[in-house]
C-alpha positions in Angstrom: -38.6 -1.3 -11.3 -35.7 1.0 -11.9 -32.6 -0.4 -13.6 -29.2 -0.2 -11.7 -27.7 1.2 -14.9 -28.4 4.9 -15.2 -28.3 7.1 -18.3 -25.6 9.8 -18.2 -28.1 12.5 -17.5 -29.3 10.6 -14.4 -25.9 10.6 -12.7 -25.6 12.7 -9.5 -22.3 13.3 -7.8 -22.4 12.4 -4.1 -21.8 15.0 -1.5 -19.1 14.4 1.2 -21.9 13.7 3.7 -23.5 11.2 1.4 -20.2 9.2 1.2 -20.6 8.2 4.9 -16.9 8.3 5.6 -15.5 7.4 9.0 -14.4 10.1 11.4 -10.8 10.0 12.5 -11.8 8.5 15.8 -14.0 5.8 14.1 -11.1 5.0 11.7 -8.6 4.6 14.4 -10.8 2.1 16.3 -12.0 0.3 13.1 -10.4 -3.1 12.3 -7.4 -3.0 10.0 -6.2 -5.4 7.4 -3.1 -7.3 8.7 -0.9 -5.5 6.1 2.1 -3.3 6.7 3.5 -1.3 3.8 7.3 -1.0 3.8 8.8 1.8 1.7 12.4 1.0 0.9 14.1 4.4 0.2 11.3 5.9 -1.8 12.6 9.3 -3.0 9.4 11.2 -3.8 7.5 12.7 -0.9 4.5 13.1 -3.3 4.5 9.3 -3.7 4.8 8.8 0.0 1.7 11.1 0.6 -0.3 9.2 -2.1 0.6 5.9 -0.5 -0.7 7.2 2.9 -4.0 8.0 1.2 -4.2 4.6 -0.5 -3.4 2.8 2.8 -6.1 4.8 4.5 -8.6 3.7 1.9 -7.9 0.0 2.5 -7.4 0.3 6.3 -3.8 -0.9 6.2 -2.3 -1.5 9.7 0.8 0.7 9.3 3.3 2.1 6.9 7.1 1.7 7.7 9.1 4.5 6.2 12.7 3.5 5.7 16.0 5.1 4.9 15.8 8.3 2.8 12.0 8.0 2.5 10.4 11.3 3.5 8.3 11.3 6.7 5.7 13.6 8.2 5.5 16.4 8.8 6.6 17.3 5.2 4.8 19.7 3.0 4.8 17.4 -0.1 3.5 14.5 1.8 0.8 16.7 3.3 -0.2 17.9 -0.1 -1.0 14.4 -1.4 -1.9 12.6 1.8 -4.8 15.0 2.5 -4.8 14.2 6.2 -4.1 10.4 5.9 -0.9 10.9 8.0 -3.2 11.4 10.9 -5.3 8.2 10.3 -2.6 5.7 9.2 -0.1 4.6 11.8 3.5 5.0 10.6 7.0 4.3 11.9 10.4 5.4 10.7 13.4 3.1 10.4 16.9 4.5 9.4 17.6 1.2 7.6 15.0 -1.0 5.8 16.7 -4.1 7.2 15.6 -3.0 10.7 12.0 -2.8 9.6 12.1 -6.2 8.0 13.8 -7.8 11.0 11.1 -6.3 13.3 8.3 -7.6 11.0 9.8 -11.1 10.8 10.0 -11.2 14.7 6.3 -10.4 14.6 5.6 -13.3 12.2 4.8 -11.3 9.1 5.3 -12.8 5.7 7.5 -10.4 3.8 6.4 -9.9 0.2 8.5 -7.9 -2.2 6.6 -6.2 -5.0 9.3 -6.6 -7.5 10.2 -8.2 -10.8 12.6 -11.1 -10.0 13.7 -14.3 -11.6 11.1 -16.2 -9.5 8.4 -13.6 -8.8 4.8 -14.8 -8.9 2.3 -12.8 -11.0 -0.2 -10.9 -8.8 -3.2 -12.8 -10.3 -1.7 -16.1 -9.1 -0.6 -14.9 -5.6 -2.8 -16.1 -2.8 -2.6 -15.8 1.0 -4.7 -16.9 3.8 -6.8 -14.1 5.3 -5.3 -14.9 8.7 -1.7 -14.2 7.4 0.0 -11.1 8.4 1.9 -9.7 5.5 4.3 -6.9 4.8 4.4 -5.5 1.3 7.8 -4.0 0.4 7.9 -1.3 -2.3 11.3 0.0 -3.5 12.9 3.1 -4.8 11.2 4.6 -7.9 14.2 3.9 -10.2 16.3 1.2 -8.6 13.5 -0.9 -7.0 14.0 -2.9 -3.8 17.7 -3.2 -2.7 19.1 -6.7 -3.2 20.0 -6.9 0.5 16.3 -6.4 1.3 15.1 -8.8 -1.5 17.4 -11.5 0.2 15.2 -11.2 3.3 11.9 -11.4 1.6 9.8 -14.6 1.7 8.4 -14.2 -1.8 8.3 -11.7 -4.7 5.1 -10.7 -6.5 5.0 -8.8 -9.7 2.1 -7.1 -11.5 1.7 -8.5 -15.1 2.1 -5.9 -17.8 1.5 -6.1 -21.5 2.8 -2.9 -23.0 6.2 -1.6 -24.0 7.1 -0.3 -20.5 8.2 -2.7 -17.7 7.2 -0.8 -14.6 4.5 1.2 -12.9 4.8 4.3 -10.7 5.1 3.1 -7.1 1.7 4.6 -6.2 0.0 2.8 -9.1 1.7 -0.4 -8.0 0.6 0.1 -4.4 -3.0 0.8 -5.4 -3.2 -2.3 -7.7 -1.7 -4.6 -5.1 -3.6 -3.3 -2.1 -6.9 -3.4 -4.1 -6.3 -7.0 -5.2 -5.5 -8.1 -1.7 -8.4 -6.2 -0.1 -10.9 -7.5 -2.6 -9.6 -11.1 -2.5 -8.8 -11.5 1.2 -10.0 -8.7 3.5 -13.3 -7.4 2.2 -16.2 -8.3 4.5 
């Protein structure tokens, strides 16, 4: 019987065909997690492109690009999204408040990913797998605008233990989406 743990010299990188990825058509018809990612005035198009790729990986329902957030087609988004702008549904809203209002009307729970006076650590945050949620990520320097925080149902923060008090937005999105996917949506 062969062990699942391989020696370094036994490792073989998988080819693209061995990864068994979905085609664009298969992806579009595949079930999605009931998660919408809302970007509140995110300034870096590179970050936006990376978030598209991360949302593709976890089959997020849609991305709402708000305010000054760059939107496709944009060369810097294209560079980091690697085609995910074609697979992930997205919508643009001139004002973030319009996106949040639309999501509330559709019965989404609005979750700010932000450090606040009453934010819940991510490791203690739980939701029902039947809940529809919108994760709001803010500007890289200023975070989520207060007027948007006022509309959120809850704030969740990622516990940190070093000298810095924030992650890059794409790191935050990756951590939060992975945690929600693994805990609530993986089948």
